[in-house]
N, C-alpha and C positions, 0 to 999 in steps of 0.2 A: 514333442509336446502332446499331452493327452487332452481329450475333451471330457472333462469331468461330468458335464451334464449328460452327454451321450452314455457314459458309463452308468450314471444313475438311472436313466429311463430304461436301461436294458434289464434292470432288476424287477422283481415282482412288485415291490413297493413303488418303484418308479412308474411302472405300467399302470398302477392304480391311479397315481396322480395324473398321468396322461389322459386316461379315460374319463376321469371325473372333472378335470379342470380344462380339458381341451388344449393341453400343452403340445408343443412340437414333439414329434416322435421320429427322430432320424433313424434311418436304416443304416446298418454297418455296410459300407461300400465294399464291393469286391474290387481288388486291385491285382494286376497281373504279376505273376512270379515267374522267374526264369524256368523254362522247360514246360510251362503250362500251355495248353491249347489256347488259341486266340479266342475261340468261342466254345464254351462247355455246354453244348446243347444244340437244338435245331433252330435254323433261321428259316422263317416262312417268307416267301417272296410273293409279291402281288403287283398288279398294274400291267398295262399293255402298251408300254412306250417303246422307244427305239433301243433301250438297253435290256429288254426282256430276254434276248438271246445271249447277251454278253454276261449277264449276272450269274447264271449257273456255272459257267466256265471259270469266271473270276473267283467266285467263292470256293469252288473245288480246288483251284490252284493255291488257295490259302489254307487248305485243309479244313474248310468250314462246311459242315453238312447243311443242305438246304432242300426245301420242298415247296410246293405251291399250296399245300393244305396240311392240316393237322389231323392225325388219327384220333379217333374217339378217346377221350380221357387224357390225351397227351397235352403237354404244355410247350410253348415256344420260348426260347431264350432271346430271340431277336426277330424283328420284322423289318423287311426292306420293301418299299413300295416304289415302283417306277412310274412317276407321274409325268414323264416327258410326253406321253401321249394325250394329255389333257389339253385341248386346244380352245376350249371356251368354258364359261362359268358353269354351264349345266353339267359338264364333265367332272366337276369337283365332287359330285355325289359319289363318285367311285371311292373317294377317301373314306367316307362314312361306311359304305358297303363293305370295304375290306377290313377296316380297323375295328369297328364296333363289335363284331362277333368274337374278336380275338383279344380284346383288352382284359377280359377276365380269365384269360388262359395263358398268361405270361408268368414266367418264373421270376424269382427275386432278382433285382438289379438287371432288368431287361434293357435291351437296346432297340431303338427305333430309328431308322434312316429313311427319309423320303428323298428321292432323286428327281430333280427337275431340270428345266432348261433355263439358263440365265435370262431373265425378262428383257434385258437390254438387247438380247439377240433375237427376240421374238417381236411380233407386232400385233396390233388389233386385239381381238378377243383372246388370243393365245397369251399375249403379254399380260393381260389383266388376270387371267387364270393362274399363270405361273407366279405372279407376284403374290397372289392370294395364299400360296403355299406357306409363306412366312408366318402369317397369322395362325395357320393351322398348327405348324410345328412348335411355335413358341407357346401356344396355349396348351397343347398336349404335353409339352415338357413340364408344365406346372400342374397337370392333372395326374400324370402317370404314377407318381409315388413309388414306394418300395425300392428306392435307390435307382430308379430307371432314368434313362436319358433319351432325348429326342433331338435329332439334327436334320437340317435340310442341306442337301448337297446339290448345287447347281452345276451341271456338267455341260460345257460347250460341246456341240456336235463333233468337232474335230478332236476332242479329248476323250471320246467314249472308251478308248482302250487304256486310259491312264488312271483308273479309279481304284486299283488294287490297294495301294498303300493307305488311301483314305478310308476304305472299308475296313482294312485290317485294324486301323486305329479306332474308328468310331464304333465298330461292333464288338470290340474287345474290352476287357477291364482296364486297359491302358487309358481309356477316356472316362474314367470313373467320375470325375468332377467337371466334365465338360457337357453342357446341355443347353438347348435352346439356341444353338449356333447355326449360322448360315455360312457355308463354305463354298467357294467358287473354284472350279477346276477348269483350266483352259480359258479363263476369261480375260487374261492379260498377256496374251502372246504365247506363253508356254503351253503346248498341247501334248507333248510326249513325255513319257516317263522312262528312265533307264531300266534295263532288265535287272531284277533282283534275284540272285541265285540262291541266297539263303536268307529267308525272312527273319531268322533269329539273329542274324548279324548283318543287317543291311548297310552298315557303315564300315565293313571290313576294308582295310587298306586306306581309309580316309583319315585326314588330319582335321581336328576340330579345336578352335581356340575359344575359350570361355573366360570372359572377364568377371571379376568378383567371384572367383571359383573356390575360395578357401573354406567357405562355410554356408549354411542355410540353403537357399534355393540353388545358388551357384554350385555348391558341392554336389547336390543331387543331380544337377544337369550333367556335371562331369562324370558322375558314376553311371548314369543311364547311357550316355554317349559311349563310354568305355564298354559297357555291357553289350552295346550294339556293334562293337568292333572297331571304334575309332581310336586313334592315338590322340590323347587330349593334351593340349597345351593350356595350362591354367595361368591366368594373369591376375595379380592382386597387388595391393599397396604394401610398402615395406613393413607396416605394422602387422600384417598378416602373413609375413614370409614363412615363419615356422610352420604354421598350419598348412599353408599352401604346399610347401615342400614335402611334408609328411603325406598329404593326400596324393600328390602326383607320384610319389614313390610307390604308394600302395597300388595305384592304377597303371603303373609302368608308363607314365606320361612324362611331360616336360613342363617346366614352369618359367615364368618371366615375372620378375618383381619390379613394378614401376607404378607410378601414379598416371592413370590414363589421361589426366587433364594437363600433364606436362606438355610443353610446347613441342618437344621432339618425340612424344609418345607414339604417334602414328608411324613415324619413320622407324623407330626402334622396334615396334611390333612387326612391321613389314620386313625389316632386315632379318630379325630373328627367325621368322617363319620361312623366309627364302633360304637363308644360309643353313638352317638346321633341319628343315623338313621339305625343302624344294617347293614350298607353297602351302596353301591351306584350302580346305574344301568346305568347312563349316565355320561360320563366325557367329558366335552368340554374344550379344551385347547385354550381359546380365547385370553388370556393376551398377549400383544405384544407392543413393542416400536420401534421407529425409531431414528437413530442418523446419519443422512445423511451427507456424505462427499465423494468426489472422493478419490480413494484409495491412491493417491499421498499425500493427506492431512489427511489421517485417523490416529487418535491417538489410542493407544492400548485400552483405556477405552471405546471409541466409539464402537470398534469392540466387545470387550468382553462382554459389558453390553447387546448388542442386541442379541448375540448368547446365552447368559445365560438366558435371559427372554423368548425369542421366541422358543428356541430349547432344550437347556440342561434341563431346568426345566420341560417342558412337558415330556421329556423322563424319567427323574428320578421319577417324580410323577406317571407316568404310570407303570413303573417297580415296584414301591412300592405297588401300588394298586393291581397289578397282583400277586406279590410274597406273599403278606399277605392274599390274598383271599378276600379283602375288595370289589373288583369289583365283583358283583354278577354274577351268571350264566345268560347267555343271555345279558351280559353287552354291552354297546356301547362306544367305544373310538373315539372321533371326534377331529381332529386337524383343526386349521385355518392356512392354507398356504397363498399363494398370487400369483397373476399372475407374480409378480416380481421374484418368485422362479422358474418360468417356462421360461419366456422370458428375464429376467434380466431387469435392469433399471440403468440409469446413476446416479452415486452418491449413489448407494445402494448395493455395493458389500457385506457389512455386513448383511443387511436386506435380500437380495436375497439368500445369503448363508444359513441363518437361516430358511427361508421359504422353500427352496429346501430341507433342512434337515427334515422339517416336512413331506414332501412327502416321504423322505427316511424312516422315522419312520413308515409310513403306509406300505411301501413295506417290511420293515424288520419284521413286526409283522403279516401281513395278513395270512401267511401260517403256523405260529406257535401257534396261539391262539386256545384254546379249550373251552369247556363248553358253546358253542354257542355265545361266545364273538366275536364282529366284530370291525374292525377299518377302518375308512374312513376319508377323509379330504375335506374341501372346499377351493377353491382358488379364493378369491374375486378379481375383477378388480377395476374399479373406482367406489367407493361407496361414496355417498354424506353424509359427516359427518362434524362435527365442525372442524376436523383436515384437511379435504380436502378443506374446505372453506377458509383456510388460504393459500392455494397454489396460486401462482401468477395467475392472470386472464387468460393469454394466455395459460399457461401450463394446467390450469384447463379445459379450453374449449377444448383443444386437447384431454385431457384424457377422457372427457365425450363424444366426438363425434366419436372417432375412434373405433366404434363397430357397429354391424349390426343394433342396435336400436337407434343409434345417441344420446344416453343419458346416464347419470350415473345411477347406481342402488341405492337402499335404504338399510339401515341396515336390514330391515325386509326380504329382498331378501336372505341375508346370513342366517338369522335366520330360515326361512322356509326350506332351504336346509338342515340345521343341524337337524331340527325337523324330516325331512324325514329319515335321517340316524338313528336318535334316536328311531324311531317308533318301537314298538314291532313287527310290520309286516315286518320289514326290515331285518329279520334274515339271508336272503341269499344275502344281499347287503354288500359285504365285499371287501376291498382293492381298493376302488375307490377314485379318486381325481377329483372332479367336479368343474369346473370354474363357478363362479357367476359373469359374466363379460359382459353380453349382446352379446356374441361372438365377442370378440375383433378382429380387423382386423390384428393386429400384434401379434406375439407369437404363440406358439403351440396350 
C-alpha cells in the first residue's frame, strides 16, 4: 500500500504547501536491501565508559567504519555514545558536548545509539544519571528529523561482549521505523550471545514457525526469516490454506493448516515440529484478529474470539513447546503485541487487553526460561497493510502522521525487528518489548 500524502509532498507543489502551511514533511525512509552494507557511511563514537574499547572492535567485526571525530566538511551516518561512564548528574553534560556539534553534520536517515548501564543495576547518583538517559534519547528522537532514529541500549556489565546483533540492527536501515526505544541487554539472566559466522544469514540451519503467515505482516516475517537462512514453517487457518501453501513453496518451507484456538492445536504444532524438523528454534506468535466495538456494545463472542486468538493460543502453544522440549536450546520466543496494548485505543478494549497480555507473557517468562531461550515482543504502531487501507481516510491520516517520522511503517519494519530478536547473536536480548511505530507522539 502506498502513502499518497507522502507522494504528494515530495512534489514541487507539495513542498510549497508544506512550507506555507506547516504541514508534515515525511522523509522517505531508507530500508535495507539484500547485499547492502549495514551502514553506508561513517559512525562517530563518543563517551568514555566501560565499552569504549569494545566498540571499535565490535563495529569493525560488523564491517562498519567508525572514528572518534569527523574530518572537516565530512558528515556522519551514525553516532554511538558510550554513557556507561556517567556516574552522576554533572556528567550528563558530556551528552551535550558530544552531540551538539554533530547534529548539523548528519546525513539523511541517520542513526543515534546511546549505551548505558541498566539503572536497576546501579545505585545512588549513578542510578539517577543513567535513568536520565531515557529522557534524552526520547526527546532527541523527536528532534532529529530527516528520517533519523535514536535509541537507548542499557547493557548489563556481564553482557558487554553481546552487543553486536543489537548494534547491527539499530545502526542499519533495518531499524528504519524503530525510534525512541529502550533496549536492555543482559538484564534478565541471559548475558551471552552465540557466535555468528555469517551476518547475512544469522539463522542458517534454524527452524522458525510463524503463525498467521499467509499474508500481510506474517508473510513479510516469513520472507525475512527465510532471507536470514531459516527454514520457515508457516501456520494459518484453513481459509488461508492456498495462499499459505503457495508462499511456503516459494520459500522452500513447510506449512501446517489449523486453527490455533483449537483445543489440540498446541499438541499438533509440537508434534509436527518434532516429527518433521526435530524441533524448532524460533517461534513467532503473529496470528491476530480484531473485532472492534465500544465496550457498551461488545458482544461476548467479539471479546472471547480476540482474546483466544491473540493471547490464549500463544500462551498455550508456548507452554507446550517448552514443556515437551520441542523448543530447542537457544530458542527464541517472539510475540506480536501492539501500541494499542500500551496506550489503548477507542473501540478496542478486547484487542488492547489481548495485546497487553502478550507483553505480560514476555514479563512472565523472561526470568524463568533456561537453556539459553529468550522471549521478546514487538509492538507495532500504524503499519500500512491491506487492513489499514480500509480504515476511514481521516482516521488513517491521523494514525500515519502522529509520530516523529510523520508516516506509517511497512510490514518489513516489523519483520526486521523480529529477525533481530530471532538472530543467534541476540542471546543476551531478553525480556524486551520494542515498539515499531516511528516513535508515536501519543502513548508510552
